[in-house]
Structures are given as C-alpha cells and as structure tokens.
OpenMM code with the backbone's topology and positions (N, CA, C; nanometers):
from openmm import Vec3, app, unit

residues = "MET PRO ALA SER ILE TYR VAL ALA ASP ASP GLU PRO VAL LEU LEU ASN ALA LEU VAL LYS ARG LEU SER GLN GLY GLN HIS GLN VAL GLN SER PHE LYS SER GLY ASP GLU LEU LEU ALA ALA VAL GLU LYS SER LEU PRO THR LEU PRO ASP LEU ILE LEU LEU ASP LEU LYS MET PRO GLY ARG THR GLY LEU GLU THR LEU ALA ALA ILE ARG GLU LYS ALA LYS ASP ALA VAL VAL ILE ILE LEU THR SER TYR GLY THR VAL GLU GLU ALA VAL GLU ALA MET LYS LEU GLY ALA TYR ASP PHE ILE ILE LYS THR VAL ASP LEU GLN LEU VAL GLU PRO VAL VAL ASN ARG ALA LEU GLU HIS LEU SER LEU ARG ARG GLN ALA GLY LYS".split()
positions = [
    Vec3(2.2304, -3.2248, 0.6911),
    Vec3(2.2029, -3.3495, 0.7569),
    Vec3(2.0629, -3.3428, 0.8182),
    Vec3(1.9733, -3.4293, 0.7773),
    Vec3(1.8395, -3.4317, 0.8370),
    Vec3(1.8476, -3.4680, 0.9850),
    Vec3(1.7648, -3.4021, 1.0636),
    Vec3(1.7658, -3.4241, 1.2084),
    Vec3(1.6241, -3.4454, 1.2585),
    Vec3(1.6141, -3.5053, 1.3763),
    Vec3(1.4840, -3.5149, 1.4428),
    Vec3(1.4737, -3.3964, 1.5391),
    Vec3(1.3652, -3.3218, 1.5261),
    Vec3(1.3476, -3.1994, 1.6034),
    Vec3(1.2096, -3.2010, 1.6689),
    Vec3(1.2069, -3.1695, 1.7974),
    Vec3(1.0814, -3.1502, 1.8696),
    Vec3(1.0637, -2.9998, 1.8889),
    Vec3(0.9420, -2.9508, 1.8655),
    Vec3(0.9110, -2.8094, 1.8851),
    Vec3(0.7890, -2.7985, 1.9757),
    Vec3(0.8012, -2.7219, 2.0843),
    Vec3(0.6887, -2.6990, 2.1751),
    Vec3(0.6595, -2.5499, 2.1829),
    Vec3(0.5358, -2.5141, 2.1497),
    Vec3(0.4928, -2.3745, 2.1558),
    Vec3(0.3417, -2.3725, 2.1672),
    Vec3(0.2872, -2.2851, 2.2500),
    Vec3(0.1426, -2.2781, 2.2668),
    Vec3(0.0753, -2.1856, 2.1659),
    Vec3(0.1525, -2.1198, 2.0807),
    Vec3(0.0965, -2.0334, 1.9766),
    Vec3(0.0857, -2.1158, 1.8477),
    Vec3(-0.0357, -2.1588, 1.8104),
    Vec3(-0.0522, -2.2488, 1.6958),
    Vec3(0.0058, -2.1950, 1.5650),
    Vec3(-0.0096, -2.0665, 1.5400),
    Vec3(0.0398, -2.0108, 1.4137),
    Vec3(0.1913, -2.0214, 1.4066),
    Vec3(0.2581, -1.9825, 1.5133),
    Vec3(0.4047, -1.9906, 1.5145),
    Vec3(0.4514, -2.1351, 1.5140),
    Vec3(0.3851, -2.2204, 1.5899),
    Vec3(0.4213, -2.3619, 1.5943),
    Vec3(0.4130, -2.4227, 1.4551),
    Vec3(0.3036, -2.3992, 1.3856),
    Vec3(0.2886, -2.4531, 1.2497),
    Vec3(0.3910, -2.3951, 1.1534),
    Vec3(0.4204, -2.2669, 1.1679),
    Vec3(0.5201, -2.2038, 1.0809),
    Vec3(0.6590, -2.2627, 1.1051),
    Vec3(0.6953, -2.2836, 1.2306),
    Vec3(0.8254, -2.3438, 1.2616),
    Vec3(0.8351, -2.4855, 1.2064),
    Vec3(0.7295, -2.5639, 1.2263),
    Vec3(0.7295, -2.7017, 1.1767),
    Vec3(0.7434, -2.7020, 1.0248),
    Vec3(0.6677, -2.6177, 0.9588),
    Vec3(0.6734, -2.6119, 0.8115),
    Vec3(0.8131, -2.5713, 0.7646),
    Vec3(0.8676, -2.4680, 0.8258),
    Vec3(0.9995, -2.4165, 0.7842),
    Vec3(1.1094, -2.5207, 0.8076),
    Vec3(1.1095, -2.5824, 0.9239),
    Vec3(1.2143, -2.6802, 0.9553),
    Vec3(1.1969, -2.8088, 0.8746),
    Vec3(1.0748, -2.8437, 0.8423),
    Vec3(1.0497, -2.9636, 0.7616),
    Vec3(1.1005, -2.9456, 0.6187),
    Vec3(1.1037, -2.8232, 0.5705),
    Vec3(1.1562, -2.7972, 0.4356),
    Vec3(1.3040, -2.8324, 0.4267),
    Vec3(1.3721, -2.8313, 0.5391),
    Vec3(1.5126, -2.8690, 0.5436),
    Vec3(1.5315, -3.0184, 0.5586),
    Vec3(1.4286, -3.0954, 0.5292),
    Vec3(1.4314, -3.2416, 0.5366),
    Vec3(1.4376, -3.2948, 0.6784),
    Vec3(1.4182, -3.2081, 0.7760),
    Vec3(1.4183, -3.2534, 0.9144),
    Vec3(1.2856, -3.3213, 0.9467),
    Vec3(1.2896, -3.4156, 1.0390),
    Vec3(1.1680, -3.4786, 1.0898),
    Vec3(1.1270, -3.3992, 1.2137),
    Vec3(1.0158, -3.3287, 1.2023),
    Vec3(0.9750, -3.2366, 1.3079),
    Vec3(0.8439, -3.2835, 1.3693),
    Vec3(0.8426, -3.2891, 1.5026),
    Vec3(0.7207, -3.3192, 1.5769),
    Vec3(0.6852, -3.1972, 1.6601),
    Vec3(0.5561, -3.1651, 1.6644),
    Vec3(0.5135, -3.0463, 1.7380),
    Vec3(0.4330, -3.0840, 1.8618),
    Vec3(0.4422, -2.9961, 1.9613),
    Vec3(0.3738, -3.0160, 2.0884),
    Vec3(0.3188, -2.8819, 2.1349),
    Vec3(0.2013, -2.8846, 2.1957),
    Vec3(0.1340, -2.7615, 2.2369),
    Vec3(0.1661, -2.7190, 2.3791),
    Vec3(0.2419, -2.8021, 2.4499),
    Vec3(0.2749, -2.7674, 2.5886),
    Vec3(0.4057, -2.8354, 2.6286),
    Vec3(0.4606, -2.7857, 2.7376),
    Vec3(0.5800, -2.8476, 2.7937),
    Vec3(0.5530, -2.9886, 2.8424),
    Vec3(0.4327, -3.0098, 2.8961),
    Vec3(0.3974, -3.1439, 2.9442),
    Vec3(0.3924, -3.2448, 2.8299),
    Vec3(0.3330, -3.2051, 2.7155),
    Vec3(0.3282, -3.2943, 2.5993),
    Vec3(0.4686, -3.3273, 2.5504),
    Vec3(0.5533, -3.2259, 2.5440),
    Vec3(0.6907, -3.2460, 2.4978),
    Vec3(0.7657, -3.3378, 2.5928),
    Vec3(0.7540, -3.3134, 2.7219),
    Vec3(0.8242, -3.3950, 2.8198),
    Vec3(0.7795, -3.5408, 2.8126),
    Vec3(0.6498, -3.5639, 2.7939),
    Vec3(0.5997, -3.7007, 2.7796),
    Vec3(0.6617, -3.7684, 2.6579),
    Vec3(0.6759, -3.6946, 2.5486),
    Vec3(0.7365, -3.7505, 2.4268),
    Vec3(0.8848, -3.7800, 2.4480),
    Vec3(0.9553, -3.6913, 2.5184),
    Vec3(1.0972, -3.7146, 2.5475),
    Vec3(1.1120, -3.8398, 2.6324),
    Vec3(1.0296, -3.8515, 2.7366),
    Vec3(1.0372, -3.9686, 2.8242),
    Vec3(1.0066, -4.0964, 2.7470),
    Vec3(0.9103, -4.0900, 2.6568),
    Vec3(0.8733, -4.2072, 2.5769),
    Vec3(0.9855, -4.2472, 2.4809),
    Vec3(1.0613, -4.1485, 2.4325),
    Vec3(1.1663, -4.1767, 2.3341),
    Vec3(1.2952, -4.2297, 2.3971),
    Vec3(1.3099, -4.2134, 2.5284),
    Vec3(1.4338, -4.2557, 2.5943),
    Vec3(1.4591, -4.4038, 2.5728),
    Vec3(1.5824, -4.4463, 2.5536),
    Vec3(1.7060, -4.3701, 2.5714),
    Vec3(1.7437, -4.2848, 2.4498),
    Vec3(1.6709, -4.2981, 2.3399),
    Vec3(1.6989, -4.2146, 2.2232),
    Vec3(1.6392, -4.0760, 2.2467),
    Vec3(1.7089, -3.9748, 2.1996),
    Vec3(1.6618, -3.8375, 2.2116),
    Vec3(1.6447, -3.7764, 2.0737),
    Vec3(1.5583, -3.6757, 2.0617),
    Vec3(1.5588, -3.5999, 1.9369),
    Vec3(1.6930, -3.5275, 1.9272),
    Vec3(1.7330, -3.4941, 1.8064),
    Vec3(1.8598, -3.4227, 1.7899),
    Vec3(1.8533, -3.2826, 1.8504),
    Vec3(1.7350, -3.2219, 1.8431),
    Vec3(1.7208, -3.0836, 1.8880),
    Vec3(1.5798, -3.0616, 1.9413),
    Vec3(1.5698, -2.9792, 2.0444),
    Vec3(1.4404, -2.9406, 2.1003),
    Vec3(1.4316, -2.7885, 2.0982),
    Vec3(1.3257, -2.7365, 2.0367),
    Vec3(1.2948, -2.5933, 2.0412),
    Vec3(1.1795, -2.5780, 2.1390),
    Vec3(1.1968, -2.4943, 2.2387),
    Vec3(1.1039, -2.4892, 2.3504),
    Vec3(1.0655, -2.3450, 2.3815),
    Vec3(0.9359, -2.3161, 2.3743),
    Vec3(0.8856, -2.1838, 2.4081),
    Vec3(0.9037, -2.1589, 2.5573),
    Vec3(0.9407, -2.0379, 2.5922),
    Vec3(0.9629, -2.0032, 2.7316),
    Vec3(0.8320, -1.9892, 2.8089),
    Vec3(0.7359, -1.9202, 2.7510),
    Vec3(0.6100, -1.8898, 2.8203),
    Vec3(0.4982, -1.9762, 2.7636),
    Vec3(0.4575, -2.0757, 2.8419),
    Vec3(0.3460, -2.1613, 2.8042),
    Vec3(0.2585, -2.1817, 2.9273),
    Vec3(0.1299, -2.2053, 2.9061),
    Vec3(0.0452, -2.2370, 3.0208),
    Vec3(0.0886, -2.3702, 3.0823),
    Vec3(0.0641, -2.3836, 3.2107),
    Vec3(0.1084, -2.5061, 3.2776),
    Vec3(0.2578, -2.4983, 3.3027),
    Vec3(0.3282, -2.6017, 3.2623),
    Vec3(0.4730, -2.6088, 3.2825),
    Vec3(0.5408, -2.5081, 3.1885),
    Vec3(0.6193, -2.4177, 3.2441),
    Vec3(0.6900, -2.3185, 3.1624),
    Vec3(0.8068, -2.3832, 3.0883),
    Vec3(0.8651, -2.3087, 2.9977),
    Vec3(0.9808, -2.3593, 2.9252),
    Vec3(1.0979, -2.3905, 3.0169),
    Vec3(1.1212, -2.3046, 3.1170),
    Vec3(1.2311, -2.3296, 3.2106),
    Vec3(1.2037, -2.4538, 3.2956),
    Vec3(1.0791, -2.4709, 3.3389),
    Vec3(1.0438, -2.5902, 3.4158),
    Vec3(1.0575, -2.7160, 3.3298),
    Vec3(1.0172, -2.7050, 3.2045),
    Vec3(1.0295, -2.8186, 3.1123),
    Vec3(1.1764, -2.8501, 3.0871),
    Vec3(1.2574, -2.7473, 3.0669),
    Vec3(1.4008, -2.7671, 3.0463),
    Vec3(1.4638, -2.8370, 3.1666),
    Vec3(1.4284, -2.7937, 3.2867),
    Vec3(1.4827, -2.8573, 3.4080),
    Vec3(1.4423, -3.0045, 3.4141),
    Vec3(1.3176, -3.0346, 3.3788),
    Vec3(1.2707, -3.1737, 3.3805),
    Vec3(1.3406, -3.2566, 3.2734),
    Vec3(1.3647, -3.1969, 3.1577),
    Vec3(1.4382, -3.2668, 3.0507),
    Vec3(1.5792, -3.2989, 3.0986),
    Vec3(1.6434, -3.2038, 3.1640),
    Vec3(1.7801, -3.2230, 3.2126),
    Vec3(1.7876, -3.3391, 3.3120),
    Vec3(1.6837, -3.3592, 3.3921),
    Vec3(1.6823, -3.4707, 3.4870),
    Vec3(1.6793, -3.6046, 3.4144),
    Vec3(1.6132, -3.6092, 3.2997),
    Vec3(1.5967, -3.7346, 3.2258),
    Vec3(1.7035, -3.7533, 3.1183),
    Vec3(1.7468, -3.6423, 3.0586),
    Vec3(1.8354, -3.6495, 2.9424),
    Vec3(1.9299, -3.5298, 2.9433),
    Vec3(2.0388, -3.5426, 3.0181),
    Vec3(2.1288, -3.4282, 3.0356),
    Vec3(2.1968, -3.3829, 2.9068),
    Vec3(2.2024, -3.4695, 2.8049),
    Vec3(2.2710, -3.4346, 2.6806),
    Vec3(2.1800, -3.3753, 2.5739),
    Vec3(2.0519, -3.3587, 2.6021),
    Vec3(1.9598, -3.3030, 2.5028),
    Vec3(2.0034, -3.1616, 2.4648),
    Vec3(1.9958, -3.1304, 2.3359),
    Vec3(2.0288, -2.9967, 2.2864),
    Vec3(1.8970, -2.9195, 2.2785),
    Vec3(1.8864, -2.8135, 2.3601),
    Vec3(1.7615, -2.7386, 2.3728),
    Vec3(1.7860, -2.5913, 2.3423),
    Vec3(1.6999, -2.5361, 2.2569),
    Vec3(1.7004, -2.3925, 2.2287),
    Vec3(1.5702, -2.3360, 2.2843),
    Vec3(1.5814, -2.2327, 2.3666),
    Vec3(1.4636, -2.1665, 2.4229),
    Vec3(1.4224, -2.0535, 2.3286),
    Vec3(1.2928, -2.0485, 2.2994),
    Vec3(1.2348, -1.9425, 2.2166),
    Vec3(1.1451, -1.8554, 2.3031),
    Vec3(1.1460, -1.7258, 2.2798),
    Vec3(1.0562, -1.6395, 2.3551),
    Vec3(1.0227, -1.5137, 2.2767),
    Vec3(0.9054, -1.4608, 2.3028),
    Vec3(0.8656, -1.3324, 2.2447),
    Vec3(0.9000, -1.2186, 2.3398),
    Vec3(0.9085, -1.2496, 2.4673),
    Vec3(0.9275, -1.1445, 2.5666),
    Vec3(1.0044, -1.1965, 2.6872),
    Vec3(1.1253, -1.2394, 2.6643),
    Vec3(1.2078, -1.2902, 2.7722),
    Vec3(1.2876, -1.1799, 2.8376),
    Vec3(1.3358, -1.2087, 2.9574),
    Vec3(1.4200, -1.1135, 3.0296),
    Vec3(1.5631, -1.1664, 3.0315),
    Vec3(1.6549, -1.0802, 3.0683),
    Vec3(1.7942, -1.1207, 3.0816),
    Vec3(1.8054, -1.2284, 3.1888),
    Vec3(1.7291, -1.2135, 3.2962),
    Vec3(1.7334, -1.3115, 3.4045),
    Vec3(1.6886, -1.4497, 3.3555),
    Vec3(1.5832, -1.4520, 3.2722),
    Vec3(1.5357, -1.5797, 3.2187),
    Vec3(1.6380, -1.6404, 3.1237),
    Vec3(1.7037, -1.5573, 3.0452),
    Vec3(1.8072, -1.6072, 2.9545),
    Vec3(1.9221, -1.6677, 3.0343),
    Vec3(1.9627, -1.6005, 3.1399),
    Vec3(2.0711, -1.6516, 3.2242),
    Vec3(2.0291, -1.7836, 3.2885),
    Vec3(1.9069, -1.7900, 3.3386),
    Vec3(1.8576, -1.9130, 3.4016),
    Vec3(1.8532, -2.0276, 3.3005),
    Vec3(1.8080, -1.9981, 3.1781),
    Vec3(1.8028, -2.1012, 3.0739),
    Vec3(1.9429, -2.1546, 3.0445),
    Vec3(2.0391, -2.0669, 3.0370),
    Vec3(2.1755, -2.1102, 3.0089),
    Vec3(2.2321, -2.1904, 3.1263),
    Vec3(2.1997, -2.1506, 3.2488),
    Vec3(2.2438, -2.2265, 3.3661),
    Vec3(2.1836, -2.3670, 3.3669),
    Vec3(2.0614, -2.3783, 3.3156),
    Vec3(1.9952, -2.5086, 3.3081),
    Vec3(2.0446, -2.5917, 3.1902),
    Vec3(2.1333, -2.5331, 3.1096),
    Vec3(2.1937, -2.6091, 3.0011),
    Vec3(2.1349, -2.5873, 2.8642),
    Vec3(2.0591, -2.4803, 2.8452),
    Vec3(2.0083, -2.4503, 2.7111),
    Vec3(2.1257, -2.4198, 2.6196),
    Vec3(2.1154, -2.4634, 2.4951),
    Vec3(2.2200, -2.4335, 2.3971),
    Vec3(2.2159, -2.2857, 2.3600),
    Vec3(2.0940, -2.2315, 2.3472),
    Vec3(2.0788, -2.0912, 2.3106),
    Vec3(1.9424, -2.0425, 2.3573),
    Vec3(1.9256, -1.9127, 2.3557),
    Vec3(1.8033, -1.8453, 2.3983),
    Vec3(1.7780, -1.7389, 2.2937),
    Vec3(1.6735, -1.7559, 2.2135),
    Vec3(1.6535, -1.6613, 2.1041),
    Vec3(1.5131, -1.6011, 2.1082),
    Vec3(1.5053, -1.4797, 2.0584),
    Vec3(1.3790, -1.4080, 2.0508),
    Vec3(1.3043, -1.4541, 1.9267),
    Vec3(1.1770, -1.4893, 1.9459),
    Vec3(1.0935, -1.5287, 1.8323),
    Vec3(1.0798, -1.4094, 1.7391),
    Vec3(1.0749, -1.4385, 1.6144),
    Vec3(1.0636, -1.3337, 1.5148),
    Vec3(0.9684, -1.3780, 1.4051),
    Vec3(0.9109, -1.2818, 1.3381),
    Vec3(0.8239, -1.3132, 1.2253),
    Vec3(0.9067, -1.3744, 1.1127),
    Vec3(1.0322, -1.3332, 1.1008),
    Vec3(1.1213, -1.3847, 0.9980),
    Vec3(1.1884, -1.5127, 1.0482),
    Vec3(1.1298, -1.6255, 1.0120),
    Vec3(1.1812, -1.7536, 1.0603),
    Vec3(1.3183, -1.7870, 1.0044),
    Vec3(1.3613, -1.7158, 0.9026),
    Vec3(1.4966, -1.7385, 0.8500),
    Vec3(1.6009, -1.7052, 0.9556),
    Vec3(1.5657, -1.6221, 1.0520),
    Vec3(1.6596, -1.5864, 1.1573),
    Vec3(1.6754, -1.6989, 1.2596),
    Vec3(1.5797, -1.7905, 1.2651),
    Vec3(1.5877, -1.9042, 1.3566),
    Vec3(1.6788, -2.0127, 1.2982),
    Vec3(1.6758, -2.0284, 1.1679),
    Vec3(1.7510, -2.1360, 1.1035),
    Vec3(1.9008, -2.1358, 1.1317),
    Vec3(1.9700, -2.0219, 1.1293),
    Vec3(2.1140, -2.0275, 1.1597),
    Vec3(2.1431, -2.0828, 1.2994),
    Vec3(2.0584, -2.0504, 1.3969),
    Vec3(2.0782, -2.1018, 1.5323),
    Vec3(2.0543, -2.2522, 1.5346),
    Vec3(1.9503, -2.2968, 1.4652),
    Vec3(1.9221, -2.4404, 1.4554),
    Vec3(2.0394, -2.5113, 1.3896),
    Vec3(2.0905, -2.4564, 1.2815),
    Vec3(2.2034, -2.5188, 1.2116),
    Vec3(2.3287, -2.5246, 1.2987),
    Vec3(2.3565, -2.4181, 1.3735),
    Vec3(2.4726, -2.4189, 1.4639),
    Vec3(2.4555, -2.5242, 1.5726),
    Vec3(2.3347, -2.5357, 1.6259),
    Vec3(2.3091, -2.6353, 1.7298),
    Vec3(2.3283, -2.7761, 1.6761),
    Vec3(2.2836, -2.8018, 1.5546),
    Vec3(2.2996, -2.9344, 1.4951),
    Vec3(2.4463, -2.9639, 1.4634),
    Vec3(2.5220, -2.8610, 1.4210),
    Vec3(2.6656, -2.8791, 1.3988),
    Vec3(2.7357, -2.9093, 1.5309),
    Vec3(2.6971, -2.8387, 1.6359),
    Vec3(2.7524, -2.8620, 1.7696),
    Vec3(2.7263, -3.0060, 1.8129),
    Vec3(2.6035, -3.0522, 1.7916),
    Vec3(2.5675, -3.1895, 1.8269),
    Vec3(2.6505, -3.2896, 1.7486),
    Vec3(2.6689, -3.2653, 1.6200),
    Vec3(2.7480, -3.3551, 1.5359),
    Vec3(2.8923, -3.3638, 1.5847),
    Vec3(2.9510, -3.2505, 1.6168),
    Vec3(3.0888, -3.2485, 1.6677),
    Vec3(3.0989, -3.3190, 1.8023),
    Vec3(3.0000, -3.2965, 1.8864),
    Vec3(2.9983, -3.3618, 2.0172),
    Vec3(2.9898, -3.5151, 2.0028),
    Vec3(2.9074, -3.5582, 1.9087),
    Vec3(2.8944, -3.7022, 1.8857),
    Vec3(3.0234, -3.7606, 1.8298),
    Vec3(3.0894, -3.6891, 1.7398),
    Vec3(3.2167, -3.7358, 1.6834),
    Vec3(3.3234, -3.7448, 1.7909),
    Vec3(3.3256, -3.6494, 1.8805),
    Vec3(3.4252, -3.6480, 1.9883),
    Vec3(3.4007, -3.7617, 2.0864),
    Vec3(3.2755, -3.8038, 2.1000),
    Vec3(3.2415, -3.9106, 2.1925),
    Vec3(3.2709, -4.0493, 2.1400),
    Vec3(3.3004, -4.0586, 2.0107),
    Vec3(3.3265, -4.1911, 1.9510),
    Vec3(3.4655, -4.2374, 1.9809),
] * unit.nanometer
topology = app.Topology()
chain = topology.addChain("A")
for resn in residues:
    res = topology.addResidue(resn, chain)
    for name in ("N", "CA", "C"):
        topology.addAtom(name, app.Element.getBySymbol(name[0]), res)
C-alpha cells in the first residue's frame, strides 16, 4: 500500500538514500533537513497527516525528541519512527514515552529500515480499520 512519508535528517547522504529507497516502494516521500522544517510541514498539512514520519534524533536546532514532542501537541495520532546513529537507552525510553512507534539505529543497509517501516504502516492500517 503506497503511503505518504515525511523524512527529516540533517545528513544529506542518508536523507537522499532513505528517500530513494522508500520511493521505490511507491511511497510518496518528502524530505526535510531539520526538525523545524518537518514541523512546519506537519502544521501546514493539518488536519491531514502523513502516514509515517521518520525523524532523526540528533539534528541542529530542534532535536528529534523536541520535534516529536511538538508533533504530539499538534497531532497525537502521528506514527513516528526515531532514527539515530548514536542513541542512548535513555533517549530510546524518552522517545517511546513521547509516543514514538519505534526507535531504530541508522544503518548503511537500508533494507533493515524497511521492515520497521512496513510494520508501522500495517499498524496504522489496523488502527484506521478499528476506528471505522
């Protein structure tokens, strides 16, 4: 099922690779270089939300956790996956407390990201069916 996905990461190479990989799955992917850019796009899209948000934990300016908290204030039902190269257990716990769907370590092998994305989209589909 094609989905709308927002991806925010300050590492251009990884951001472009994620967009390319997820777009191959027929998803509509929009990229953002910061948490502030992503948050502005989420606010602009309201009341509609992207199906999934992939959000880097460590970015200049607003961090991934700060962005997640701001998203939760505007759109409590958004499905958000936190990505990080060097996260701590404490940050993972905080992300989950803020309502992140998952917290995954960035990897060179983007095929490892896809199963988490697919599970999140299946979760969203089931949640939407249950709400009908």
